Biopython code that builds the backbone (N, CA, C, O; Angstrom):
import numpy as np
from Bio.PDB.StructureBuilder import StructureBuilder

atoms = [
    (1, "MET", "N", (-20.725, 9.248, -16.172)),
    (1, "MET", "CA", (-19.595, 10.151, -16.072)),
    (1, "MET", "C", (-20.033, 11.562, -15.676)),
    (1, "MET", "O", (-19.192, 12.457, -15.591)),
    (2, "ARG", "N", (-21.316, 11.782, -15.434)),
    (2, "ARG", "CA", (-21.769, 13.082, -14.952)),
    (2, "ARG", "C", (-21.594, 13.130, -13.448)),
    (2, "ARG", "O", (-21.989, 12.205, -12.737)),
    (3, "SER", "N", (-21.006, 14.204, -12.972)),
    (3, "SER", "CA", (-20.738, 14.299, -11.551)),
    (3, "SER", "C", (-20.553, 15.748, -11.143)),
    (3, "SER", "O", (-20.034, 16.563, -11.905)),
    (4, "ASP", "N", (-20.988, 16.055, -9.927)),
    (4, "ASP", "CA", (-20.773, 17.387, -9.366)),
    (4, "ASP", "C", (-19.415, 17.485, -8.676)),
    (4, "ASP", "O", (-18.992, 18.569, -8.274)),
    (5, "VAL", "N", (-18.748, 16.366, -8.543)),
    (5, "VAL", "CA", (-17.451, 16.298, -7.889)),
    (5, "VAL", "C", (-16.468, 15.606, -8.827)),
    (5, "VAL", "O", (-16.895, 14.967, -9.788)),
    (6, "PRO", "N", (-15.188, 15.713, -8.580)),
    (6, "PRO", "CA", (-14.217, 15.029, -9.452)),
    (6, "PRO", "C", (-14.473, 13.519, -9.492)),
    (6, "PRO", "O", (-14.884, 12.922, -8.497)),
    (7, "VAL", "N", (-14.226, 12.923, -10.638)),
    (7, "VAL", "CA", (-14.428, 11.486, -10.818)),
    (7, "VAL", "C", (-13.205, 10.733, -10.310)),
    (7, "VAL", "O", (-12.067, 11.111, -10.588)),
    (8, "GLY", "N", (-13.455, 9.666, -9.566)),
    (8, "GLY", "CA", (-12.375, 8.835, -9.065)),
    (8, "GLY", "C", (-12.636, 7.377, -9.369)),
    (8, "GLY", "O", (-13.784, 6.967, -9.538)),
    (9, "SER", "N", (-11.577, 6.595, -9.438)),
    (9, "SER", "CA", (-11.686, 5.164, -9.715)),
    (9, "SER", "C", (-10.674, 4.401, -8.882)),
    (9, "SER", "O", (-9.620, 4.921, -8.516)),
    (10, "CYS", "N", (-11.018, 3.158, -8.593)),
    (10, "CYS", "CA", (-10.051, 2.255, -7.982)),
    (10, "CYS", "C", (-9.210, 1.668, -9.116)),
    (10, "CYS", "O", (-9.738, 1.288, -10.161)),
    (11, "LEU", "N", (-7.918, 1.601, -8.897)),
    (11, "LEU", "CA", (-7.004, 1.074, -9.909)),
    (11, "LEU", "C", (-6.077, 0.060, -9.261)),
    (11, "LEU", "O", (-5.159, 0.416, -8.522)),
    (12, "SER", "N", (-6.337, -1.221, -9.556)),
    (12, "SER", "CA", (-5.489, -2.265, -8.972)),
    (12, "SER", "C", (-4.228, -2.475, -9.797)),
    (12, "SER", "O", (-3.207, -2.928, -9.280)),
    (13, "GLY", "N", (-4.305, -2.144, -11.077)),
    (13, "GLY", "CA", (-3.203, -2.447, -11.980)),
    (13, "GLY", "C", (-3.513, -3.655, -12.844)),
    (13, "GLY", "O", (-2.754, -3.987, -13.755)),
    (14, "GLY", "N", (-4.634, -4.315, -12.557)),
    (14, "GLY", "CA", (-5.061, -5.450, -13.371)),
    (14, "GLY", "C", (-5.758, -4.977, -14.643)),
    (14, "GLY", "O", (-5.960, -3.780, -14.846)),
    (15, "LEU", "N", (-6.119, -5.926, -15.487)),
    (15, "LEU", "CA", (-6.717, -5.589, -16.782)),
    (15, "LEU", "C", (-8.056, -4.868, -16.654)),
    (15, "LEU", "O", (-8.292, -3.886, -17.358)),
    (16, "ASP", "N", (-8.928, -5.333, -15.775)),
    (16, "ASP", "CA", (-10.262, -4.729, -15.670)),
    (16, "ASP", "C", (-10.200, -3.268, -15.225)),
    (16, "ASP", "O", (-10.728, -2.387, -15.903)),
    (17, "SER", "N", (-9.557, -3.015, -14.090)),
    (17, "SER", "CA", (-9.527, -1.643, -13.587)),
    (17, "SER", "C", (-8.698, -0.739, -14.494)),
    (17, "SER", "O", (-9.013, 0.442, -14.638)),
    (18, "SER", "N", (-7.658, -1.267, -15.098)),
    (18, "SER", "CA", (-6.843, -0.459, -16.019)),
    (18, "SER", "C", (-7.653, -0.038, -17.235)),
    (18, "SER", "O", (-7.533, 1.094, -17.704)),
    (19, "THR", "N", (-8.479, -0.947, -17.748)),
    (19, "THR", "CA", (-9.328, -0.624, -18.896)),
    (19, "THR", "C", (-10.346, 0.448, -18.530)),
    (19, "THR", "O", (-10.547, 1.397, -19.287)),
    (20, "VAL", "N", (-10.985, 0.303, -17.380)),
    (20, "VAL", "CA", (-11.971, 1.296, -16.929)),
    (20, "VAL", "C", (-11.320, 2.660, -16.779)),
    (20, "VAL", "O", (-11.869, 3.660, -17.239)),
    (21, "VAL", "N", (-10.158, 2.714, -16.142)),
    (21, "VAL", "CA", (-9.470, 3.991, -15.931)),
    (21, "VAL", "C", (-9.066, 4.625, -17.262)),
    (21, "VAL", "O", (-9.240, 5.830, -17.449)),
    (22, "CYS", "N", (-8.534, 3.835, -18.181)),
    (22, "CYS", "CA", (-8.123, 4.385, -19.483)),
    (22, "CYS", "C", (-9.314, 4.940, -20.259)),
    (22, "CYS", "O", (-9.232, 6.033, -20.820)),
    (23, "LEU", "N", (-10.413, 4.200, -20.296)),
    (23, "LEU", "CA", (-11.597, 4.666, -21.021)),
    (23, "LEU", "C", (-12.205, 5.902, -20.354)),
    (23, "LEU", "O", (-12.563, 6.863, -21.034)),
    (24, "ALA", "N", (-12.319, 5.875, -19.027)),
    (24, "ALA", "CA", (-12.882, 7.028, -18.315)),
    (24, "ALA", "C", (-12.012, 8.260, -18.506)),
    (24, "ALA", "O", (-12.529, 9.363, -18.683)),
    (25, "SER", "N", (-10.711, 8.087, -18.472)),
    (25, "SER", "CA", (-9.791, 9.204, -18.664)),
    (25, "SER", "C", (-9.960, 9.820, -20.047)),
    (25, "SER", "O", (-9.969, 11.043, -20.192)),
    (26, "LYS", "N", (-10.094, 8.974, -21.056)),
    (26, "LYS", "CA", (-10.280, 9.453, -22.432)),
    (26, "LYS", "C", (-11.589, 10.244, -22.554)),
    (26, "LYS", "O", (-11.625, 11.301, -23.184)),
    (27, "ILE", "N", (-12.649, 9.730, -21.952)),
    (27, "ILE", "CA", (-13.946, 10.411, -21.991)),
    (27, "ILE", "C", (-13.870, 11.753, -21.268)),
    (27, "ILE", "O", (-14.346, 12.768, -21.778)),
    (28, "LEU", "N", (-13.271, 11.753, -20.081)),
    (28, "LEU", "CA", (-13.169, 12.990, -19.300)),
    (28, "LEU", "C", (-12.358, 14.049, -20.032)),
    (28, "LEU", "O", (-12.725, 15.224, -20.036)),
    (29, "LYS", "N", (-11.257, 13.637, -20.650)),
    (29, "LYS", "CA", (-10.436, 14.592, -21.408)),
    (29, "LYS", "C", (-11.225, 15.169, -22.577)),
    (29, "LYS", "O", (-11.058, 16.341, -22.915)),
    (30, "GLY", "N", (-12.083, 14.361, -23.197)),
    (30, "GLY", "CA", (-12.899, 14.817, -24.308)),
    (30, "GLY", "C", (-13.880, 15.912, -23.909)),
    (30, "GLY", "O", (-14.266, 16.743, -24.731)),
    (31, "PHE", "N", (-14.277, 15.904, -22.646)),
    (31, "PHE", "CA", (-15.201, 16.914, -22.138)),
    (31, "PHE", "C", (-14.469, 18.055, -21.436)),
    (31, "PHE", "O", (-15.107, 18.983, -20.937)),
    (32, "GLY", "N", (-13.155, 17.996, -21.392)),
    (32, "GLY", "CA", (-12.385, 19.034, -20.722)),
    (32, "GLY", "C", (-12.521, 19.004, -19.209)),
    (32, "GLY", "O", (-12.291, 20.013, -18.544)),
    (33, "ALA", "N", (-12.892, 17.851, -18.662)),
    (33, "ALA", "CA", (-13.067, 17.701, -17.211)),
    (33, "ALA", "C", (-11.704, 17.617, -16.525)),
    (33, "ALA", "O", (-10.697, 17.304, -17.158)),
    (34, "PRO", "N", (-11.688, 17.903, -15.216)),
    (34, "PRO", "CA", (-10.420, 17.743, -14.478)),
    (34, "PRO", "C", (-9.923, 16.305, -14.563)),
    (34, "PRO", "O", (-10.699, 15.378, -14.791)),
    (35, "ARG", "N", (-8.630, 16.139, -14.377)),
    (35, "ARG", "CA", (-8.087, 14.782, -14.502)),
    (35, "ARG", "C", (-8.663, 13.868, -13.422)),
    (35, "ARG", "O", (-9.001, 14.292, -12.317)),
    (36, "GLN", "N", (-8.755, 12.636, -13.786)),
    (36, "GLN", "CA", (-9.339, 11.607, -12.936)),
    (36, "GLN", "C", (-8.411, 11.271, -11.776)),
    (36, "GLN", "O", (-7.197, 11.168, -11.952)),
    (37, "GLU", "N", (-8.983, 11.102, -10.603)),
    (37, "GLU", "CA", (-8.252, 10.629, -9.434)),
    (37, "GLU", "C", (-8.349, 9.118, -9.402)),
    (37, "GLU", "O", (-9.437, 8.566, -9.565)),
    (38, "VAL", "N", (-7.229, 8.435, -9.197)),
    (38, "VAL", "CA", (-7.255, 6.977, -9.070)),
    (38, "VAL", "C", (-6.620, 6.584, -7.746)),
    (38, "VAL", "O", (-5.715, 7.255, -7.250)),
    (39, "PHE", "N", (-7.110, 5.483, -7.183)),
    (39, "PHE", "CA", (-6.693, 5.031, -5.863)),
    (39, "PHE", "C", (-6.236, 3.580, -5.939)),
    (39, "PHE", "O", (-6.958, 2.713, -6.431)),
    (40, "THR", "N", (-5.036, 3.331, -5.448)),
    (40, "THR", "CA", (-4.413, 2.018, -5.546)),
    (40, "THR", "C", (-3.905, 1.576, -4.188)),
    (40, "THR", "O", (-3.233, 2.339, -3.495)),
    (41, "SER", "N", (-4.222, 0.346, -3.803)),
    (41, "SER", "CA", (-3.633, -0.266, -2.612)),
    (41, "SER", "C", (-2.341, -0.943, -3.031)),
    (41, "SER", "O", (-2.306, -1.686, -4.012)),
    (42, "SER", "N", (-1.293, -0.685, -2.288)),
    (42, "SER", "CA", (0.008, -1.263, -2.611)),
    (42, "SER", "C", (0.496, -2.111, -1.442)),
    (42, "SER", "O", (0.334, -1.747, -0.278)),
    (43, "PHE", "N", (1.090, -3.237, -1.777)),
    (43, "PHE", "CA", (1.614, -4.168, -0.792)),
    (43, "PHE", "C", (3.067, -4.468, -1.143)),
    (43, "PHE", "O", (3.374, -5.562, -1.615)),
    (44, "PRO", "N", (3.965, -3.510, -0.919)),
    (44, "PRO", "CA", (5.363, -3.659, -1.340)),
    (44, "PRO", "C", (6.007, -4.949, -0.838)),
    (44, "PRO", "O", (5.809, -5.373, 0.301)),
    (45, "GLY", "N", (6.781, -5.553, -1.730)),
    (45, "GLY", "CA", (7.526, -6.754, -1.366)),
    (45, "GLY", "C", (6.713, -8.032, -1.351)),
    (45, "GLY", "O", (7.207, -9.074, -0.919)),
    (46, "THR", "N", (5.455, -7.970, -1.824)),
    (46, "THR", "CA", (4.628, -9.172, -1.850)),
    (46, "THR", "C", (4.294, -9.537, -3.297)),
    (46, "THR", "O", (4.431, -8.721, -4.208)),
    (47, "ALA", "N", (3.859, -10.767, -3.483)),
    (47, "ALA", "CA", (3.498, -11.233, -4.819)),
    (47, "ALA", "C", (2.205, -10.595, -5.321)),
    (47, "ALA", "O", (1.934, -10.622, -6.522)),
    (48, "ILE", "N", (1.405, -10.024, -4.425)),
    (48, "ILE", "CA", (0.127, -9.438, -4.841)),
    (48, "ILE", "C", (0.229, -7.947, -5.161)),
    (48, "ILE", "O", (-0.775, -7.333, -5.521)),
    (49, "ASP", "N", (1.393, -7.361, -5.043)),
    (49, "ASP", "CA", (1.543, -5.928, -5.305)),
    (49, "ASP", "C", (1.562, -5.648, -6.805)),
    (49, "ASP", "O", (2.473, -6.074, -7.515)),
    (50, "GLU", "N", (0.542, -4.926, -7.280)),
    (50, "GLU", "CA", (0.463, -4.559, -8.690)),
    (50, "GLU", "C", (0.661, -3.065, -8.892)),
    (50, "GLU", "O", (0.257, -2.512, -9.916)),
    (51, "ALA", "N", (1.280, -2.415, -7.920)),
    (51, "ALA", "CA", (1.469, -0.962, -7.992)),
    (51, "ALA", "C", (2.277, -0.545, -9.218)),
    (51, "ALA", "O", (2.032, 0.523, -9.779)),
    (52, "GLY", "N", (3.220, -1.357, -9.636)),
    (52, "GLY", "CA", (4.018, -1.041, -10.826)),
    (52, "GLY", "C", (3.154, -0.935, -12.072)),
    (52, "GLY", "O", (3.355, -0.051, -12.905)),
    (53, "TYR", "N", (2.193, -1.840, -12.194)),
    (53, "TYR", "CA", (1.270, -1.786, -13.330)),
    (53, "TYR", "C", (0.365, -0.565, -13.222)),
    (53, "TYR", "O", (0.083, 0.099, -14.220)),
    (54, "ALA", "N", (-0.085, -0.276, -12.009)),
    (54, "ALA", "CA", (-0.938, 0.899, -11.804)),
    (54, "ALA", "C", (-0.182, 2.170, -12.175)),
    (54, "ALA", "O", (-0.752, 3.073, -12.788)),
    (55, "ARG", "N", (1.091, 2.248, -11.811)),
    (55, "ARG", "CA", (1.895, 3.437, -12.151)),
    (55, "ARG", "C", (2.014, 3.608, -13.672)),
    (55, "ARG", "O", (2.016, 4.733, -14.171)),
    (56, "GLN", "N", (2.110, 2.511, -14.396)),
    (56, "GLN", "CA", (2.169, 2.598, -15.858)),
    (56, "GLN", "C", (0.876, 3.187, -16.423)),
    (56, "GLN", "O", (0.918, 3.997, -17.349)),
    (57, "VAL", "N", (-0.263, 2.786, -15.873)),
    (57, "VAL", "CA", (-1.551, 3.331, -16.316)),
    (57, "VAL", "C", (-1.638, 4.812, -15.956)),
    (57, "VAL", "O", (-2.096, 5.619, -16.764)),
    (58, "ILE", "N", (-1.210, 5.170, -14.768)),
    (58, "ILE", "CA", (-1.224, 6.568, -14.326)),
    (58, "ILE", "C", (-0.363, 7.421, -15.247)),
    (58, "ILE", "O", (-0.779, 8.502, -15.663)),
    (59, "ASP", "N", (0.830, 6.944, -15.565)),
    (59, "ASP", "CA", (1.724, 7.684, -16.466)),
    (59, "ASP", "C", (1.127, 7.829, -17.864)),
    (59, "ASP", "O", (1.247, 8.884, -18.487)),
    (60, "ALA", "N", (0.486, 6.773, -18.355)),
    (60, "ALA", "CA", (-0.069, 6.793, -19.714)),
    (60, "ALA", "C", (-1.301, 7.684, -19.830)),
    (60, "ALA", "O", (-1.563, 8.243, -20.895)),
    (61, "THR", "N", (-2.062, 7.822, -18.737)),
    (61, "THR", "CA", (-3.313, 8.577, -18.794)),
    (61, "THR", "C", (-3.208, 9.989, -18.221)),
    (61, "THR", "O", (-4.039, 10.846, -18.521)),
    (62, "GLY", "N", (-2.201, 10.228, -17.408)),
    (62, "GLY", "CA", (-2.096, 11.528, -16.745)),
    (62, "GLY", "C", (-3.024, 11.665, -15.560)),
    (62, "GLY", "O", (-3.244, 12.773, -15.070)),
    (63, "CYS", "N", (-3.578, 10.545, -15.086)),
    (63, "CYS", "CA", (-4.453, 10.579, -13.916)),
    (63, "CYS", "C", (-3.657, 10.965, -12.670)),
    (63, "CYS", "O", (-2.431, 10.851, -12.641)),
    (64, "ALA", "N", (-4.366, 11.419, -11.656)),
    (64, "ALA", "CA", (-3.737, 11.737, -10.372)),
    (64, "ALA", "C", (-3.737, 10.462, -9.530)),
    (64, "ALA", "O", (-4.794, 9.994, -9.104)),
    (65, "GLY", "N", (-2.557, 9.906, -9.292)),
    (65, "GLY", "CA", (-2.440, 8.658, -8.552)),
    (65, "GLY", "C", (-2.376, 8.880, -7.054)),
    (65, "GLY", "O", (-1.673, 9.768, -6.572)),
    (66, "ASN", "N", (-3.116, 8.064, -6.328)),
    (66, "ASN", "CA", (-3.129, 8.085, -4.865)),
    (66, "ASN", "C", (-2.891, 6.656, -4.390)),
    (66, "ASN", "O", (-3.675, 5.761, -4.706)),
    (67, "PHE", "N", (-1.834, 6.436, -3.646)),
    (67, "PHE", "CA", (-1.491, 5.096, -3.177)),
    (67, "PHE", "C", (-1.702, 4.990, -1.676)),
    (67, "PHE", "O", (-1.363, 5.900, -0.919)),
    (68, "VAL", "N", (-2.268, 3.864, -1.260)),
    (68, "VAL", "CA", (-2.415, 3.560, 0.159)),
    (68, "VAL", "C", (-1.679, 2.255, 0.419)),
    (68, "VAL", "O", (-1.532, 1.419, -0.472)),
    (69, "TYR", "N", (-1.223, 2.096, 1.648)),
    (69, "TYR", "CA", (-0.432, 0.927, 2.033)),
    (69, "TYR", "C", (-1.096, 0.276, 3.246)),
    (69, "TYR", "O", (-0.717, 0.554, 4.384)),
    (70, "PRO", "N", (-2.092, -0.594, 3.007)),
    (70, "PRO", "CA", (-2.842, -1.199, 4.110)),
    (70, "PRO", "C", (-1.942, -1.964, 5.065)),
    (70, "PRO", "O", (-0.985, -2.626, 4.661)),
    (71, "ASP", "N", (-2.273, -1.855, 6.328)),
    (71, "ASP", "CA", (-1.556, -2.555, 7.393)),
    (71, "ASP", "C", (-2.555, -3.505, 8.044)),
    (71, "ASP", "O", (-3.388, -3.079, 8.844)),
    (72, "PHE", "N", (-2.474, -4.789, 7.704)),
    (72, "PHE", "CA", (-3.451, -5.747, 8.181)),
    (72, "PHE", "C", (-3.423, -5.923, 9.693)),
    (72, "PHE", "O", (-4.396, -6.410, 10.269)),
    (73, "SER", "N", (-2.334, -5.541, 10.348)),
    (73, "SER", "CA", (-2.286, -5.656, 11.805)),
    (73, "SER", "C", (-3.262, -4.682, 12.467)),
    (73, "SER", "O", (-3.581, -4.834, 13.646)),
    (74, "LYS", "N", (-3.735, -3.689, 11.725)),
    (74, "LYS", "CA", (-4.679, -2.706, 12.281)),
    (74, "LYS", "C", (-6.113, -2.968, 11.842)),
    (74, "LYS", "O", (-7.002, -2.178, 12.162)),
    (75, "LEU", "N", (-6.361, -4.057, 11.117)),
    (75, "LEU", "CA", (-7.685, -4.329, 10.577)),
    (75, "LEU", "C", (-8.748, -4.397, 11.669)),
    (75, "LEU", "O", (-9.801, -3.772, 11.541)),
    (76, "GLU", "N", (-8.493, -5.134, 12.727)),
    (76, "GLU", "CA", (-9.486, -5.286, 13.792)),
    (76, "GLU", "C", (-9.833, -3.930, 14.415)),
    (76, "GLU", "O", (-10.994, -3.668, 14.731)),
    (77, "LYS", "N", (-8.837, -3.082, 14.588)),
    (77, "LYS", "CA", (-9.050, -1.766, 15.197)),
    (77, "LYS", "C", (-9.982, -0.899, 14.348)),
    (77, "LYS", "O", (-10.801, -0.161, 14.895)),
    (78, "TYR", "N", (-9.867, -0.978, 13.016)),
    (78, "TYR", "CA", (-10.616, -0.098, 12.121)),
    (78, "TYR", "C", (-11.793, -0.773, 11.418)),
    (78, "TYR", "O", (-12.441, -0.147, 10.579)),
    (79, "LEU", "N", (-12.081, -2.027, 11.739)),
    (79, "LEU", "CA", (-13.122, -2.756, 11.027)),
    (79, "LEU", "C", (-14.486, -2.071, 11.123)),
    (79, "LEU", "O", (-15.197, -2.000, 10.121)),
    (80, "ASP", "N", (-14.866, -1.570, 12.286)),
    (80, "ASP", "CA", (-16.154, -0.874, 12.420)),
    (80, "ASP", "C", (-16.217, 0.353, 11.518)),
    (80, "ASP", "O", (-17.250, 0.610, 10.900)),
    (81, "ASP", "N", (-15.140, 1.106, 11.434)),
    (81, "ASP", "CA", (-15.108, 2.286, 10.560)),
    (81, "ASP", "C", (-15.196, 1.889, 9.090)),
    (81, "ASP", "O", (-15.881, 2.548, 8.308)),
    (82, "ILE", "N", (-14.512, 0.823, 8.715)),
    (82, "ILE", "CA", (-14.540, 0.354, 7.325)),
    (82, "ILE", "C", (-15.962, -0.023, 6.933)),
    (82, "ILE", "O", (-16.445, 0.378, 5.875)),
    (83, "VAL", "N", (-16.631, -0.793, 7.783)),
    (83, "VAL", "CA", (-17.999, -1.224, 7.497)),
    (83, "VAL", "C", (-18.926, -0.010, 7.428)),
    (83, "VAL", "O", (-19.786, 0.048, 6.550)),
    (84, "TRP", "N", (-18.772, 0.954, 8.326)),
    (84, "TRP", "CA", (-19.620, 2.153, 8.325)),
    (84, "TRP", "C", (-19.428, 2.940, 7.032)),
    (84, "TRP", "O", (-20.414, 3.366, 6.431)),
    (85, "HIS", "N", (-18.200, 3.144, 6.590)),
    (85, "HIS", "CA", (-17.939, 3.900, 5.364)),
    (85, "HIS", "C", (-18.394, 3.151, 4.115)),
    (85, "HIS", "O", (-18.788, 3.777, 3.131)),
    (86, "GLN", "N", (-18.346, 1.835, 4.140)),
    (86, "GLN", "CA", (-18.781, 1.047, 2.985)),
    (86, "GLN", "C", (-20.292, 1.164, 2.806)),
    (86, "GLN", "O", (-20.785, 1.122, 1.679)),
    (87, "GLU", "N", (-21.021, 1.307, 3.888)),
    (87, "GLU", "CA", (-22.479, 1.508, 3.923)),
    (87, "GLU", "C", (-23.301, 0.337, 3.402)),
    (87, "GLU", "O", (-24.508, 0.484, 3.214)),
    (88, "GLU", "N", (-22.707, -0.791, 3.168)),
    (88, "GLU", "CA", (-23.447, -1.969, 2.727)),
    (88, "GLU", "C", (-22.544, -3.184, 2.891)),
    (88, "GLU", "O", (-21.327, -3.044, 3.018)),
    (89, "PRO", "N", (-23.131, -4.364, 2.888)),
    (89, "PRO", "CA", (-22.275, -5.559, 2.960)),
    (89, "PRO", "C", (-21.337, -5.619, 1.759)),
    (89, "PRO", "O", (-21.715, -5.225, 0.656)),
    (90, "PHE", "N", (-20.160, -6.094, 1.960)),
    (90, "PHE", "CA", (-19.216, -6.241, 0.866)),
    (90, "PHE", "C", (-18.438, -7.523, 1.075)),
    (90, "PHE", "O", (-18.320, -8.015, 2.197)),
    (91, "GLY", "N", (-17.918, -8.049, 0.009)),
    (91, "GLY", "CA", (-17.199, -9.309, 0.102)),
    (91, "GLY", "C", (-15.909, -9.256, -0.666)),
    (91, "GLY", "O", (-15.557, -8.236, -1.259)),
    (92, "GLY", "N", (-15.237, -10.321, -0.648)),
    (92, "GLY", "CA", (-13.975, -10.445, -1.346)),
    (92, "GLY", "C", (-13.335, -11.741, -0.910)),
    (92, "GLY", "O", (-13.907, -12.514, -0.141)),
    (93, "ARG", "N", (-12.166, -11.958, -1.404)),
    (93, "ARG", "CA", (-11.463, -13.170, -1.005)),
    (93, "ARG", "C", (-10.885, -12.974, 0.387)),
    (93, "ARG", "O", (-10.146, -12.021, 0.632)),
    (94, "VAL", "N", (-11.216, -13.858, 1.277)),
    (94, "VAL", "CA", (-10.696, -13.816, 2.637)),
    (94, "VAL", "C", (-10.034, -15.156, 2.908)),
    (94, "VAL", "O", (-10.599, -16.210, 2.619)),
    (95, "HIS", "N", (-8.861, -15.108, 3.451)),
    (95, "HIS", "CA", (-8.142, -16.323, 3.812)),
    (95, "HIS", "C", (-8.219, -16.481, 5.310)),
    (95, "HIS", "O", (-7.696, -15.652, 6.055)),
    (96, "TRP", "N", (-8.866, -17.541, 5.757)),
    (96, "TRP", "CA", (-9.059, -17.779, 7.179)),
    (96, "TRP", "C", (-7.902, -18.627, 7.714)),
    (96, "TRP", "O", (-7.748, -19.793, 7.349)),
    (97, "ARG", "N", (-7.115, -18.037, 8.561)),
    (97, "ARG", "CA", (-5.996, -18.743, 9.181)),
    (97, "ARG", "C", (-5.938, -18.350, 10.644)),
    (97, "ARG", "O", (-6.232, -17.208, 10.998)),
    (98, "ASN", "N", (-5.569, -19.270, 11.474)),
    (98, "ASN", "CA", (-5.335, -18.992, 12.888)),
    (98, "ASN", "C", (-6.492, -18.237, 13.536)),
    (98, "ASN", "O", (-6.274, -17.330, 14.340)),
    (99, "GLY", "N", (-7.730, -18.614, 13.182)),
    (99, "GLY", "CA", (-8.889, -17.986, 13.790)),
    (99, "GLY", "C", (-9.241, -16.632, 13.243)),
    (99, "GLY", "O", (-10.146, -15.986, 13.770)),
    (100, "TRP", "N", (-8.561, -16.164, 12.198)),
    (100, "TRP", "CA", (-8.872, -14.855, 11.592)),
    (100, "TRP", "C", (-9.204, -15.028, 10.168)),
    (100, "TRP", "O", (-9.495, -14.050, 9.478)),
]
sb = StructureBuilder()
sb.init_structure("model")
sb.init_model(0)
sb.init_chain("A")
sb.init_seg("    ")
for serial, (resi, resn, name, xyz) in enumerate(atoms, 1):
    if name == "N":
        sb.init_residue(resn, " ", resi, " ")
    sb.init_atom(name, np.array(xyz, "f"), 0.0, 1.0, " ", f" {name:<3s}", serial, name[0])
structure = sb.get_structure()
């Protein structure tokens, strides 16, 4: 939790990230640090959108919420930039359909 810059966390709204954000927020407040920045990807109108849960965590902790709305139609255009910013191989669940 030591940092020269504000602390930020990814917040999906699930149990794991919500627990990390709540604990980190409590620790930061104990040290009088600036409020934690949290970042959430939102997919409105889909079954995978957990933004509502993330908003509940943000409200309960007083964190600064930042929401992004990924557009998968632009993935190919920005893939090189994503890989460059990630700076290392990364994985996740990928669903291969129609050659993608």
